[in-house]
mmCIF file of the N, C-alpha and C atoms, coordinates in Angstrom:
data_MODEL
# 
_entry.id   MODEL 
# 
loop_
_atom_site.group_PDB 
_atom_site.id 
_atom_site.type_symbol 
_atom_site.label_atom_id 
_atom_site.label_alt_id 
_atom_site.label_comp_id 
_atom_site.label_asym_id 
_atom_site.label_entity_id 
_atom_site.label_seq_id 
_atom_site.pdbx_PDB_ins_code 
_atom_site.Cartn_x 
_atom_site.Cartn_y 
_atom_site.Cartn_z 
_atom_site.occupancy 
_atom_site.B_iso_or_equiv 
_atom_site.pdbx_formal_charge 
_atom_site.auth_seq_id 
_atom_site.auth_comp_id 
_atom_site.auth_asym_id 
_atom_site.auth_atom_id 
_atom_site.pdbx_PDB_model_num 
ATOM 1   N N  . MET A 1 1  ? -54.390 -49.348 38.302 1.00 0.00 ? 1  MET A N  1 
ATOM 2   C CA . MET A 1 1  ? -54.629 -48.728 36.949 1.00 0.00 ? 1  MET A CA 1 
ATOM 3   C C  . MET A 1 1  ? -53.931 -49.260 36.016 1.00 0.00 ? 1  MET A C  1 
ATOM 4   N N  . PRO A 1 2  ? -54.315 -49.701 34.937 1.00 0.00 ? 2  PRO A N  1 
ATOM 5   C CA . PRO A 1 2  ? -53.650 -50.441 33.640 1.00 0.00 ? 2  PRO A CA 1 
ATOM 6   C C  . PRO A 1 2  ? -52.169 -49.339 33.255 1.00 0.00 ? 2  PRO A C  1 
ATOM 7   N N  . GLY A 1 3  ? -51.276 -50.739 33.074 1.00 0.00 ? 3  GLY A N  1 
ATOM 8   C CA . GLY A 1 3  ? -49.773 -50.174 33.047 1.00 0.00 ? 3  GLY A CA 1 
ATOM 9   C C  . GLY A 1 3  ? -49.037 -49.551 34.138 1.00 0.00 ? 3  GLY A C  1 
ATOM 10  N N  . SER A 1 4  ? -49.600 -49.508 35.373 1.00 0.00 ? 4  SER A N  1 
ATOM 11  C CA . SER A 1 4  ? -48.615 -49.176 36.438 1.00 0.00 ? 4  SER A CA 1 
ATOM 12  C C  . SER A 1 4  ? -48.515 -50.356 37.099 1.00 0.00 ? 4  SER A C  1 
ATOM 13  N N  . GLN A 1 5  ? -47.312 -50.084 37.704 1.00 0.00 ? 5  GLN A N  1 
ATOM 14  C CA . GLN A 1 5  ? -46.537 -51.151 38.517 1.00 0.00 ? 5  GLN A CA 1 
ATOM 15  C C  . GLN A 1 5  ? -47.077 -51.123 39.988 1.00 0.00 ? 5  GLN A C  1 
ATOM 16  N N  . ALA A 1 6  ? -47.155 -52.724 40.584 1.00 0.00 ? 6  ALA A N  1 
ATOM 17  C CA . ALA A 1 6  ? -47.771 -53.071 41.532 1.00 0.00 ? 6  ALA A CA 1 
ATOM 18  C C  . ALA A 1 6  ? -46.651 -52.387 42.798 1.00 0.00 ? 6  ALA A C  1 
ATOM 19  N N  . PRO A 1 7  ? -47.627 -51.964 44.080 1.00 0.00 ? 7  PRO A N  1 
ATOM 20  C CA . PRO A 1 7  ? -46.650 -50.994 45.010 1.00 0.00 ? 7  PRO A CA 1 
ATOM 21  C C  . PRO A 1 7  ? -45.949 -51.980 45.650 1.00 0.00 ? 7  PRO A C  1 
ATOM 22  N N  . LEU A 1 8  ? -44.458 -51.268 46.261 1.00 0.00 ? 8  LEU A N  1 
ATOM 23  C CA . LEU A 1 8  ? -44.123 -52.135 47.301 1.00 0.00 ? 8  LEU A CA 1 
ATOM 24  C C  . LEU A 1 8  ? -44.728 -53.212 48.276 1.00 0.00 ? 8  LEU A C  1 
ATOM 25  N N  . ARG A 1 9  ? -44.098 -54.273 48.117 1.00 0.00 ? 9  ARG A N  1 
ATOM 26  C CA . ARG A 1 9  ? -44.616 -54.984 49.165 1.00 0.00 ? 9  ARG A CA 1 
ATOM 27  C C  . ARG A 1 9  ? -43.778 -56.277 49.659 1.00 0.00 ? 9  ARG A C  1 
ATOM 28  N N  . ALA A 1 10 ? -43.782 -56.922 50.566 1.00 0.00 ? 10 ALA A N  1 
ATOM 29  C CA . ALA A 1 10 ? -43.089 -57.942 50.899 1.00 0.00 ? 10 ALA A CA 1 
ATOM 30  C C  . ALA A 1 10 ? -43.811 -58.376 51.897 1.00 0.00 ? 10 ALA A C  1 
ATOM 31  N N  . PRO A 1 11 ? -43.474 -59.759 52.162 1.00 0.00 ? 11 PRO A N  1 
ATOM 32  C CA . PRO A 1 11 ? -42.715 -60.754 51.639 1.00 0.00 ? 11 PRO A CA 1 
ATOM 33  C C  . PRO A 1 11 ? -43.504 -61.175 49.898 1.00 0.00 ? 11 PRO A C  1 
ATOM 34  N N  . ARG A 1 12 ? -43.166 -62.070 49.117 1.00 0.00 ? 12 ARG A N  1 
ATOM 35  C CA . ARG A 1 12 ? -43.746 -62.441 48.014 1.00 0.00 ? 12 ARG A CA 1 
ATOM 36  C C  . ARG A 1 12 ? -45.030 -62.957 48.101 1.00 0.00 ? 12 ARG A C  1 
ATOM 37  N N  . GLU A 1 13 ? -46.004 -62.672 47.412 1.00 0.00 ? 13 GLU A N  1 
ATOM 38  C CA . GLU A 1 13 ? -46.986 -63.369 47.478 1.00 0.00 ? 13 GLU A CA 1 
ATOM 39  C C  . GLU A 1 13 ? -47.223 -64.834 46.965 1.00 0.00 ? 13 GLU A C  1 
ATOM 40  N N  . ARG A 1 14 ? -47.623 -65.439 47.552 1.00 0.00 ? 14 ARG A N  1 
ATOM 41  C CA . ARG A 1 14 ? -47.906 -67.316 47.555 1.00 0.00 ? 14 ARG A CA 1 
ATOM 42  C C  . ARG A 1 14 ? -48.254 -67.279 46.130 1.00 0.00 ? 14 ARG A C  1 
ATOM 43  N N  . GLY A 1 15 ? -47.411 -68.440 45.252 1.00 0.00 ? 15 GLY A N  1 
ATOM 44  C CA . GLY A 1 15 ? -47.418 -68.657 44.177 1.00 0.00 ? 15 GLY A CA 1 
ATOM 45  C C  . GLY A 1 15 ? -46.796 -67.960 43.241 1.00 0.00 ? 15 GLY A C  1 
ATOM 46  N N  . SER A 1 16 ? -45.963 -66.895 43.549 1.00 0.00 ? 16 SER A N  1 
ATOM 47  C CA . SER A 1 16 ? -44.949 -66.167 42.652 1.00 0.00 ? 16 SER A CA 1 
ATOM 48  C C  . SER A 1 16 ? -43.844 -66.942 42.491 1.00 0.00 ? 16 SER A C  1 
ATOM 49  N N  . ALA A 1 17 ? -43.355 -66.531 41.081 1.00 0.00 ? 17 ALA A N  1 
ATOM 50  C CA . ALA A 1 17 ? -41.916 -67.148 40.923 1.00 0.00 ? 17 ALA A CA 1 
ATOM 51  C C  . ALA A 1 17 ? -40.713 -66.877 41.853 1.00 0.00 ? 17 ALA A C  1 
ATOM 52  N N  . THR A 1 18 ? -40.071 -67.907 42.399 1.00 0.00 ? 18 THR A N  1 
ATOM 53  C CA . THR A 1 18 ? -39.016 -66.942 43.619 1.00 0.00 ? 18 THR A CA 1 
ATOM 54  C C  . THR A 1 18 ? -37.716 -66.855 42.857 1.00 0.00 ? 18 THR A C  1 
ATOM 55  N N  . ASP A 1 19 ? -37.710 -67.293 41.518 1.00 0.00 ? 19 ASP A N  1 
ATOM 56  C CA . ASP A 1 19 ? -36.335 -66.935 40.686 1.00 0.00 ? 19 ASP A CA 1 
ATOM 57  C C  . ASP A 1 19 ? -36.343 -65.772 39.905 1.00 0.00 ? 19 ASP A C  1 
ATOM 58  N N  . ALA A 1 20 ? -37.496 -64.684 40.148 1.00 0.00 ? 20 ALA A N  1 
ATOM 59  C CA . ALA A 1 20 ? -37.806 -63.861 38.859 1.00 0.00 ? 20 ALA A CA 1 
ATOM 60  C C  . ALA A 1 20 ? -37.649 -62.572 39.716 1.00 0.00 ? 20 ALA A C  1 
ATOM 61  N N  . PRO A 1 21 ? -36.694 -61.525 39.139 1.00 0.00 ? 21 PRO A N  1 
ATOM 62  C CA . PRO A 1 21 ? -36.626 -60.302 39.639 1.00 0.00 ? 21 PRO A CA 1 
ATOM 63  C C  . PRO A 1 21 ? -37.753 -59.601 40.572 1.00 0.00 ? 21 PRO A C  1 
ATOM 64  N N  . ARG A 1 22 ? -37.575 -58.873 41.576 1.00 0.00 ? 22 ARG A N  1 
ATOM 65  C CA . ARG A 1 22 ? -38.597 -57.969 42.066 1.00 0.00 ? 22 ARG A CA 1 
ATOM 66  C C  . ARG A 1 22 ? -38.573 -56.655 41.783 1.00 0.00 ? 22 ARG A C  1 
ATOM 67  N N  . VAL A 1 23 ? -39.426 -55.955 40.825 1.00 0.00 ? 23 VAL A N  1 
ATOM 68  C CA . VAL A 1 23 ? -39.283 -54.679 40.562 1.00 0.00 ? 23 VAL A CA 1 
ATOM 69  C C  . VAL A 1 23 ? -40.115 -53.661 41.741 1.00 0.00 ? 23 VAL A C  1 
ATOM 70  N N  . ILE A 1 24 ? -39.499 -52.714 42.109 1.00 0.00 ? 24 ILE A N  1 
ATOM 71  C CA . ILE A 1 24 ? -40.505 -52.058 42.723 1.00 0.00 ? 24 ILE A CA 1 
ATOM 72  C C  . ILE A 1 24 ? -40.292 -50.593 42.435 1.00 0.00 ? 24 ILE A C  1 
ATOM 73  N N  . THR A 1 25 ? -41.406 -49.777 42.705 1.00 0.00 ? 25 THR A N  1 
ATOM 74  C CA . THR A 1 25 ? -41.168 -48.320 42.716 1.00 0.00 ? 25 THR A CA 1 
ATOM 75  C C  . THR A 1 25 ? -41.632 -47.130 43.963 1.00 0.00 ? 25 THR A C  1 
ATOM 76  N N  . GLY A 1 26 ? -41.366 -46.364 43.846 1.00 0.00 ? 26 GLY A N  1 
ATOM 77  C CA . GLY A 1 26 ? -41.501 -45.488 44.905 1.00 0.00 ? 26 GLY A CA 1 
ATOM 78  C C  . GLY A 1 26 ? -40.219 -45.547 46.069 1.00 0.00 ? 26 GLY A C  1 
ATOM 79  N N  . THR A 1 27 ? -38.961 -45.975 45.547 1.00 0.00 ? 27 THR A N  1 
ATOM 80  C CA . THR A 1 27 ? -37.932 -45.914 46.788 1.00 0.00 ? 27 THR A CA 1 
ATOM 81  C C  . THR A 1 27 ? -37.320 -44.453 46.560 1.00 0.00 ? 27 THR A C  1 
ATOM 82  N N  . ASP A 1 28 ? -37.582 -43.860 45.540 1.00 0.00 ? 28 ASP A N  1 
ATOM 83  C CA . ASP A 1 28 ? -36.931 -42.618 45.259 1.00 0.00 ? 28 ASP A CA 1 
ATOM 84  C C  . ASP A 1 28 ? -37.644 -41.352 45.530 1.00 0.00 ? 28 ASP A C  1 
ATOM 85  N N  . PRO A 1 29 ? -37.660 -40.504 46.230 1.00 0.00 ? 29 PRO A N  1 
ATOM 86  C CA . PRO A 1 29 ? -38.363 -39.723 47.082 1.00 0.00 ? 29 PRO A CA 1 
ATOM 87  C C  . PRO A 1 29 ? -38.586 -38.428 45.741 1.00 0.00 ? 29 PRO A C  1 
ATOM 88  N N  . LEU A 1 30 ? -37.673 -38.576 45.100 1.00 0.00 ? 30 LEU A N  1 
ATOM 89  C CA . LEU A 1 30 ? -37.457 -37.075 44.034 1.00 0.00 ? 30 LEU A CA 1 
ATOM 90  C C  . LEU A 1 30 ? -38.181 -37.765 42.930 1.00 0.00 ? 30 LEU A C  1 
ATOM 91  N N  . ASP A 1 31 ? -38.229 -39.188 42.269 1.00 0.00 ? 31 ASP A N  1 
ATOM 92  C CA . ASP A 1 31 ? -38.893 -39.767 41.317 1.00 0.00 ? 31 ASP A CA 1 
ATOM 93  C C  . ASP A 1 31 ? -39.466 -40.899 41.553 1.00 0.00 ? 31 ASP A C  1 
ATOM 94  N N  . THR A 1 32 ? -40.631 -40.941 41.907 1.00 0.00 ? 32 THR A N  1 
ATOM 95  C CA . THR A 1 32 ? -41.333 -42.026 42.426 1.00 0.00 ? 32 THR A CA 1 
ATOM 96  C C  . THR A 1 32 ? -41.706 -43.107 41.457 1.00 0.00 ? 32 THR A C  1 
ATOM 97  N N  . ASN A 1 33 ? -41.564 -42.785 39.978 1.00 0.00 ? 33 ASN A N  1 
ATOM 98  C CA . ASN A 1 33 ? -41.885 -43.632 38.962 1.00 0.00 ? 33 ASN A CA 1 
ATOM 99  C C  . ASN A 1 33 ? -40.579 -44.537 38.772 1.00 0.00 ? 33 ASN A C  1 
ATOM 100 N N  . LYS A 1 34 ? -39.387 -44.059 39.179 1.00 0.00 ? 34 LYS A N  1 
ATOM 101 C CA . LYS A 1 34 ? -37.856 -44.919 39.094 1.00 0.00 ? 34 LYS A CA 1 
ATOM 102 C C  . LYS A 1 34 ? -37.991 -46.402 39.231 1.00 0.00 ? 34 LYS A C  1 
ATOM 103 N N  . ALA A 1 35 ? -37.934 -47.367 38.604 1.00 0.00 ? 35 ALA A N  1 
ATOM 104 C CA . ALA A 1 35 ? -38.095 -48.504 39.037 1.00 0.00 ? 35 ALA A CA 1 
ATOM 105 C C  . ALA A 1 35 ? -36.598 -49.112 39.641 1.00 0.00 ? 35 ALA A C  1 
ATOM 106 N N  . PHE A 1 36 ? -36.629 -49.953 40.675 1.00 0.00 ? 36 PHE A N  1 
ATOM 107 C CA . PHE A 1 36 ? -35.504 -50.433 41.146 1.00 0.00 ? 36 PHE A CA 1 
ATOM 108 C C  . PHE A 1 36 ? -35.689 -51.787 41.266 1.00 0.00 ? 36 PHE A C  1 
ATOM 109 N N  . THR A 1 37 ? -34.816 -53.024 40.879 1.00 0.00 ? 37 THR A N  1 
ATOM 110 C CA . THR A 1 37 ? -35.020 -54.216 40.895 1.00 0.00 ? 37 THR A CA 1 
ATOM 111 C C  . THR A 1 37 ? -33.949 -55.047 42.109 1.00 0.00 ? 37 THR A C  1 
ATOM 112 N N  . ILE A 1 38 ? -34.451 -55.998 42.378 1.00 0.00 ? 38 ILE A N  1 
ATOM 113 C CA . ILE A 1 38 ? -33.888 -56.454 43.834 1.00 0.00 ? 38 ILE A CA 1 
ATOM 114 C C  . ILE A 1 38 ? -33.703 -58.017 43.381 1.00 0.00 ? 38 ILE A C  1 
ATOM 115 N N  . ASP A 1 39 ? -32.607 -58.304 42.956 1.00 0.00 ? 39 ASP A N  1 
ATOM 116 C CA . ASP A 1 39 ? -32.415 -59.553 42.649 1.00 0.00 ? 39 ASP A CA 1 
ATOM 117 C C  . ASP A 1 39 ? -32.219 -60.596 43.609 1.00 0.00 ? 39 ASP A C  1 
ATOM 118 N N  . SER A 1 40 ? -31.910 -60.635 44.799 1.00 0.00 ? 40 SER A N  1 
ATOM 119 C CA . SER A 1 40 ? -31.572 -61.653 45.740 1.00 0.00 ? 40 SER A CA 1 
ATOM 120 C C  . SER A 1 40 ? -32.827 -61.600 46.538 1.00 0.00 ? 40 SER A C  1 
ATOM 121 N N  . GLU A 1 41 ? -33.105 -62.741 46.853 1.00 0.00 ? 41 GLU A N  1 
ATOM 122 C CA . GLU A 1 41 ? -34.417 -63.103 48.120 1.00 0.00 ? 41 GLU A CA 1 
ATOM 123 C C  . GLU A 1 41 ? -33.955 -62.685 49.563 1.00 0.00 ? 41 GLU A C  1 
ATOM 124 N N  . PHE A 1 42 ? -34.376 -61.673 49.562 1.00 0.00 ? 42 PHE A N  1 
ATOM 125 C CA . PHE A 1 42 ? -33.893 -61.856 51.612 1.00 0.00 ? 42 PHE A CA 1 
ATOM 126 C C  . PHE A 1 42 ? -34.822 -61.949 52.852 1.00 0.00 ? 42 PHE A C  1 
ATOM 127 N N  . VAL A 1 43 ? -36.242 -61.820 52.065 1.00 0.00 ? 43 VAL A N  1 
ATOM 128 C CA . VAL A 1 43 ? -37.619 -62.172 52.769 1.00 0.00 ? 43 VAL A CA 1 
ATOM 129 C C  . VAL A 1 43 ? -37.837 -63.608 52.611 1.00 0.00 ? 43 VAL A C  1 
ATOM 130 N N  . ILE A 1 44 ? -37.795 -64.551 53.032 1.00 0.00 ? 44 ILE A N  1 
ATOM 131 C CA . ILE A 1 44 ? -38.446 -66.080 52.782 1.00 0.00 ? 44 ILE A CA 1 
ATOM 132 C C  . ILE A 1 44 ? -39.740 -66.416 53.688 1.00 0.00 ? 44 ILE A C  1 
ATOM 133 N N  . SER A 1 45 ? -40.758 -65.981 53.404 1.00 0.00 ? 45 SER A N  1 
ATOM 134 C CA . SER A 1 45 ? -41.630 -66.059 54.168 1.00 0.00 ? 45 SER A CA 1 
ATOM 135 C C  . SER A 1 45 ? -42.707 -67.471 54.137 1.00 0.00 ? 45 SER A C  1 
ATOM 136 N N  . ARG A 1 46 ? -42.648 -68.046 55.122 1.00 0.00 ? 46 ARG A N  1 
ATOM 137 C CA . ARG A 1 46 ? -43.040 -69.686 54.999 1.00 0.00 ? 46 ARG A CA 1 
ATOM 138 C C  . ARG A 1 46 ? -44.407 -69.603 55.737 1.00 0.00 ? 46 ARG A C  1 
ATOM 139 N N  . GLY A 1 47 ? -44.708 -68.290 56.149 1.00 0.00 ? 47 GLY A N  1 
ATOM 140 C CA . GLY A 1 47 ? -46.327 -68.565 57.195 1.00 0.00 ? 47 GLY A CA 1 
ATOM 141 C C  . GLY A 1 47 ? -46.129 -68.439 58.577 1.00 0.00 ? 47 GLY A C  1 
ATOM 142 N N  . GLY A 1 48 ? -46.843 -68.005 59.184 1.00 0.00 ? 48 GLY A N  1 
ATOM 143 C CA . GLY A 1 48 ? -46.875 -68.456 60.435 1.00 0.00 ? 48 GLY A CA 1 
ATOM 144 C C  . GLY A 1 48 ? -45.711 -67.669 61.453 1.00 0.00 ? 48 GLY A C  1 
ATOM 145 N N  . GLU A 1 49 ? -44.404 -67.086 60.818 1.00 0.00 ? 49 GLU A N  1 
ATOM 146 C CA . GLU A 1 49 ? -43.404 -66.686 61.423 1.00 0.00 ? 49 GLU A CA 1 
ATOM 147 C C  . GLU A 1 49 ? -43.446 -65.203 61.854 1.00 0.00 ? 49 GLU A C  1 
ATOM 148 N N  . TYR A 1 50 ? -44.091 -64.600 62.719 1.00 0.00 ? 50 TYR A N  1 
ATOM 149 C CA . TYR A 1 50 ? -44.118 -63.528 63.056 1.00 0.00 ? 50 TYR A CA 1 
ATOM 150 C C  . TYR A 1 50 ? -43.291 -63.097 64.104 1.00 0.00 ? 50 TYR A C  1 
ATOM 151 N N  . PHE A 1 51 ? -42.636 -62.030 64.064 1.00 0.00 ? 51 PHE A N  1 
ATOM 152 C CA . PHE A 1 51 ? -41.780 -61.731 65.271 1.00 0.00 ? 51 PHE A CA 1 
ATOM 153 C C  . PHE A 1 51 ? -42.383 -60.259 65.825 1.00 0.00 ? 51 PHE A C  1 
ATOM 154 N N  . PHE A 1 52 ? -42.507 -60.385 67.186 1.00 0.00 ? 52 PHE A N  1 
ATOM 155 C CA . PHE A 1 52 ? -42.900 -58.817 67.873 1.00 0.00 ? 52 PHE A CA 1 
ATOM 156 C C  . PHE A 1 52 ? -42.293 -58.465 68.646 1.00 0.00 ? 52 PHE A C  1 
ATOM 157 N N  . SER A 1 53 ? -41.422 -57.014 68.510 1.00 0.00 ? 53 SER A N  1 
ATOM 158 C CA . SER A 1 53 ? -40.559 -56.638 69.148 1.00 0.00 ? 53 SER A CA 1 
ATOM 159 C C  . SER A 1 53 ? -41.102 -55.092 69.658 1.00 0.00 ? 53 SER A C  1 
ATOM 160 N N  . PRO A 1 54 ? -41.722 -55.087 71.019 1.00 0.00 ? 54 PRO A N  1 
ATOM 161 C CA . PRO A 1 54 ? -41.790 -53.944 71.329 1.00 0.00 ? 54 PRO A CA 1 
ATOM 162 C C  . PRO A 1 54 ? -41.208 -52.603 71.552 1.00 0.00 ? 54 PRO A C  1 
ATOM 163 N N  . PRO A 1 55 ? -41.323 -51.583 71.395 1.00 0.00 ? 55 PRO A N  1 
ATOM 164 C CA . PRO A 1 55 ? -40.500 -50.267 71.592 1.00 0.00 ? 55 PRO A CA 1 
ATOM 165 C C  . PRO A 1 55 ? -39.713 -50.469 72.875 1.00 0.00 ? 55 PRO A C  1 
ATOM 166 N N  . ILE A 1 56 ? -38.526 -50.070 73.018 1.00 0.00 ? 56 ILE A N  1 
ATOM 167 C CA . ILE A 1 56 ? -37.996 -50.055 74.334 1.00 0.00 ? 56 ILE A CA 1 
ATOM 168 C C  . ILE A 1 56 ? -39.061 -48.987 75.396 1.00 0.00 ? 56 ILE A C  1 
ATOM 169 N N  . SER A 1 57 ? -39.431 -48.094 74.663 1.00 0.00 ? 57 SER A N  1 
ATOM 170 C CA . SER A 1 57 ? -40.357 -47.242 75.726 1.00 0.00 ? 57 SER A CA 1 
ATOM 171 C C  . SER A 1 57 ? -41.105 -48.148 76.497 1.00 0.00 ? 57 SER A C  1 
ATOM 172 N N  . ALA A 1 58 ? -41.935 -48.992 75.581 1.00 0.00 ? 58 ALA A N  1 
ATOM 173 C CA . ALA A 1 58 ? -42.717 -49.565 75.962 1.00 0.00 ? 58 ALA A CA 1 
ATOM 174 C C  . ALA A 1 58 ? -42.718 -50.957 77.152 1.00 0.00 ? 58 ALA A C  1 
ATOM 175 N N  . LEU A 1 59 ? -41.024 -51.496 76.964 1.00 0.00 ? 59 LEU A N  1 
ATOM 176 C CA . LEU A 1 59 ? -40.562 -51.946 78.075 1.00 0.00 ? 59 LEU A CA 1 
ATOM 177 C C  . LEU A 1 59 ? -40.298 -51.789 79.152 1.00 0.00 ? 59 LEU A C  1 
ATOM 178 N N  . SER A 1 60 ? -39.974 -50.346 79.274 1.00 0.00 ? 60 SER A N  1 
ATOM 179 C CA . SER A 1 60 ? -39.768 -49.599 80.421 1.00 0.00 ? 60 SER A CA 1 
ATOM 180 C C  . SER A 1 60 ? -40.544 -48.892 81.256 1.00 0.00 ? 60 SER A C  1 
ATOM 181 N N  . GLY A 1 61 ? -42.046 -48.761 80.451 1.00 0.00 ? 61 GLY A N  1 
ATOM 182 C CA . GLY A 1 61 ? -42.998 -48.365 80.916 1.00 0.00 ? 61 GLY A CA 1 
ATOM 183 C C  . GLY A 1 61 ? -44.222 -49.519 80.959 1.00 0.00 ? 61 GLY A C  1 
ATOM 184 N N  . ARG A 1 62 ? -45.247 -49.256 80.314 1.00 0.00 ? 62 ARG A N  1 
ATOM 185 C CA . ARG A 1 62 ? -46.385 -49.764 80.310 1.00 0.00 ? 62 ARG A CA 1 
ATOM 186 C C  . ARG A 1 62 ? -46.158 -51.507 80.442 1.00 0.00 ? 62 ARG A C  1 
ATOM 187 N N  . LEU A 1 63 ? -45.158 -51.983 79.665 1.00 0.00 ? 63 LEU A N  1 
ATOM 188 C CA . LEU A 1 63 ? -45.438 -53.556 79.910 1.00 0.00 ? 63 LEU A CA 1 
ATOM 189 C C  . LEU A 1 63 ? -44.500 -53.962 81.086 1.00 0.00 ? 63 LEU A C  1 
ATOM 190 N N  . SER A 1 64 ? -43.790 -53.187 81.540 1.00 0.00 ? 64 SER A N  1 
ATOM 191 C CA . SER A 1 64 ? -42.956 -53.604 82.610 1.00 0.00 ? 64 SER A CA 1 
ATOM 192 C C  . SER A 1 64 ? -43.750 -53.951 84.054 1.00 0.00 ? 64 SER A C  1 
ATOM 193 N N  . THR A 1 65 ? -45.106 -53.002 84.142 1.00 0.00 ? 65 THR A N  1 
ATOM 194 C CA . THR A 1 65 ? -45.724 -53.241 85.471 1.00 0.00 ? 65 THR A CA 1 
ATOM 195 C C  . THR A 1 65 ? -46.596 -54.511 85.431 1.00 0.00 ? 65 THR A C  1 
# 
């Protein structure tokens, strides 16, 4: 939609400025258009760094046999 902000997403897209603040919407259930700015970089994606953690129920059930 023209004029609308991009939806919440993480990590940053390749090639985006790392020093620019990130503005997200949709975090307030009472006002989904309210903008929220994240100033610090809390996820730094370098590619290929995926961590899989199955739920405890899977570890004690299906995955343990």
